[in-house]
TIZA-821818 format. One line per field, with one value per residue (C-alpha): x, z, y; residue number from 1. Coordinates in steps of 0.1 Angstrom, whole numbers, plus 2048, in hexadecimal, padded with zeros to 3 digits. Example, Ala and Ser with C-alpha at 12.3 -4.5 7.8 and 13.67 -1.06 7.14 Angstrom:
% residues 2
px = (87B | 889)
pz = (84E | 847)
py = (7D3 | 7F5)
resi = (1 | 2)
***
This chain:
% residues 75
px = (CF7 | D12 | D1C | D05 | CE6 | CEF | CF3 | CD1 | CC0 | CCF | CC2 | C9F | CA0 | CAB | C8F | C75 | C82 | C82 | C5E | C53 | C65 | C59 | C46 | C30 | C42 | C33 | C40 | C39 | C43 | C5D | C64 | C87 | C7C | C5F | C67 | C7A | C65 | C75 | C64 | C6F | C68 | C68 | C71 | C5C | C39 | C47 | C5F | C43 | C2B | C46 | C4D | C28 | C22 | C40 | C36 | C11 | C03 | BE9 | BD8 | BF2 | C0E | C2D | C3C | C5F | C55 | C4C | C6E | C81 | C6C | C76 | C54 | C43 | C57 | C63 | C87)
pz = (5F1 | 5DF | 5E6 | 5CC | 5D9 | 5FD | 5F3 | 5E1 | 5FE | 616 | 5FF | 5FF | 624 | 629 | 612 | 624 | 646 | 63A | 62E | 650 | 663 | 64E | 663 | 658 | 656 | 655 | 641 | 635 | 618 | 620 | 607 | 605 | 5EE | 5D7 | 5BF | 5D4 | 5E9 | 5FC | 60F | 633 | 644 | 669 | 67A | 699 | 6A0 | 6BA | 6A1 | 687 | 6A1 | 6AC | 688 | 681 | 6A0 | 697 | 673 | 677 | 673 | 68A | 67B | 66F | 684 | 670 | 66F | 670 | 690 | 6A0 | 698 | 6A4 | 6C4 | 6CB | 6C0 | 6E0 | 6F4 | 717 | 71F)
py = (B17 | B2B | B4F | B5F | B4C | B56 | B7A | B7B | B6A | B84 | BA0 | B92 | B8E | BB2 | BBF | BAB | BB7 | BDB | BD9 | BCD | BE8 | C06 | C1F | C3B | C5C | C7E | C9B | CBE | CD3 | CEE | D0A | D16 | D32 | D39 | D1D | D03 | CEC | CCF | CB3 | CAF | C8E | C8A | C69 | C6F | C7C | C94 | CA5 | CA9 | CB8 | CD0 | CDB | CDE | CF4 | D0B | D0F | D14 | D38 | D46 | D64 | D7E | D6E | D65 | D42 | D52 | D64 | D43 | D36 | D55 | D56 | D32 | D24 | D2C | D13 | D1B | D17)
resi = (1 | 2 | 3 | 4 | 5 | 6 | 7 | 8 | 9 | 10 | 11 | 12 | 13 | 14 | 15 | 16 | 17 | 18 | 19 | 20 | 21 | 22 | 23 | 24 | 25 | 26 | 27 | 28 | 29 | 30 | 31 | 32 | 33 | 34 | 35 | 36 | 37 | 38 | 39 | 40 | 41 | 42 | 43 | 44 | 45 | 46 | 47 | 48 | 49 | 50 | 51 | 52 | 53 | 54 | 55 | 56 | 57 | 58 | 59 | 60 | 61 | 62 | 63 | 64 | 65 | 66 | 67 | 68 | 69 | 70 | 71 | 72 | 73 | 74 | 75)
***
C-alpha cells in the first residue's frame, strides 16, 4: 500500500469513527438583537437545562432579571 492509499484509508476510517461517536445535541436560538439570531448548541444535557431554566419567562418576569438575580441558584 502506498502513501496515498494509506492516507485515503485513514480518512475513511476517521469518517466512520466520527459517525459512530456523534451524539445528539440540544440547542436554542439566542437573539443578539432584533435581527441577529444565533444558534447555541450545548454539549451536555445539564448545560442545556440550566440555560433553559434561566431563559424561561414566568408571567411578567423578565429573562434578564433571571440572569441578573443569578437564575435562582443558591450560592
